[in-house]
C-alpha positions as CSV (number, residue, x, y, z in Angstrom):
1,M,0.0,0.1,0.0
2,N,2.8,1.9,0.8
3,M,3.9,2.2,-3.1
4,M,0.6,2.9,-4.0
5,H,0.3,6.1,-1.9
6,I,4.0,7.4,-3.3
7,I,3.2,6.6,-6.7
8,D,-1.1,7.2,-7.2
9,P,-1.4,4.9,-9.7
10,D,-4.7,5.2,-11.9
11,M,-4.4,1.6,-12.9
12,I,-2.3,-1.1,-12.1
13,V,-2.3,-4.2,-14.4
14,F,-1.8,-7.5,-13.7
15,A,0.3,-9.5,-16.8
16,G,1.8,-13.1,-17.4
17,G,0.6,-16.4,-15.3
18,M,-0.9,-14.6,-13.0
19,V,-4.1,-13.9,-15.2
20,A,-4.3,-17.3,-14.9
21,A,-5.0,-16.9,-11.3
22,G,-8.9,-15.2,-12.4
23,D,-11.1,-13.1,-11.4
24,G,-11.2,-14.6,-7.7
25,F,-7.9,-13.1,-7.4
26,L,-8.5,-9.3,-8.5
27,E,-10.8,-8.9,-6.3
28,R,-9.2,-10.5,-3.0
29,I,-6.6,-7.3,-4.5
30,R,-9.2,-4.7,-4.9
31,H,-10.6,-6.0,-1.3
32,H,-7.1,-5.5,0.4
33,I,-7.1,-2.6,-1.6
34,C,-10.3,-0.4,-0.1
35,R,-10.1,-1.9,3.2
36,L,-5.6,-1.0,3.8
37,A,-5.3,2.0,1.3
38,F,-6.6,5.7,1.4
39,P,-9.9,6.2,0.5
40,V,-9.0,8.5,-2.6
41,P,-6.4,5.9,-4.3
42,A,-8.8,3.3,-3.5
43,E,-12.2,4.5,-4.7
44,K,-10.2,5.7,-8.1
45,T,-7.2,3.3,-8.6
46,I,-8.1,0.0,-11.5
47,V,-7.1,-3.5,-11.2
48,C,-7.5,-5.4,-13.6
49,Y,-5.5,-7.2,-16.6
50,A,-3.5,-7.0,-19.2
51,K,-6.2,-7.8,-22.3
52,L,-2.5,-9.4,-24.0
53,G,-2.4,-11.5,-21.4
54,N,0.5,-13.8,-21.5
55,D,1.8,-12.2,-24.2
56,A,1.5,-8.9,-23.3
57,G,5.8,-9.1,-22.6
58,F,7.1,-10.7,-25.8
59,I,4.9,-7.9,-27.6
60,G,6.0,-5.2,-24.8
61,A,9.5,-6.5,-25.2
62,A,9.5,-6.6,-29.7
63,A,7.7,-3.1,-29.4
64,C,11.4,-1.7,-27.3
65,A,12.9,-3.5,-30.2
66,R,11.1,-2.2,-33.3
67,Q,11.7,1.4,-31.4
68,L,14.9,0.5,-30.8
69,Y,15.3,-0.3,-34.5
70,Y,13.8,2.6,-35.7
71,Q,16.0,5.5,-33.8
72,L,18.9,3.2,-34.8
73,Q,18.4,3.8,-38.7
74,L,17.5,7.7,-37.9
75,N,20.7,8.4,-36.5
76,G,22.6,6.4,-39.4
77,S,24.5,3.9,-36.7
């Protein structure tokens, strides 16, 4: 909860293997946030699973590699 109060996220997203935990896992997380966090962050923070599921990390890494490749092309390296 301390990190939640420091960072003040709008959304907390679980991805990868966590998706297999199901909706019950998210409900427990939401319950603990409502119980332990300050009221304003607890009400506004969305807790969900990544839409890309297990592939989120791979797709993100590929996007970073693609961006780096294009930056290197622009810089003439």
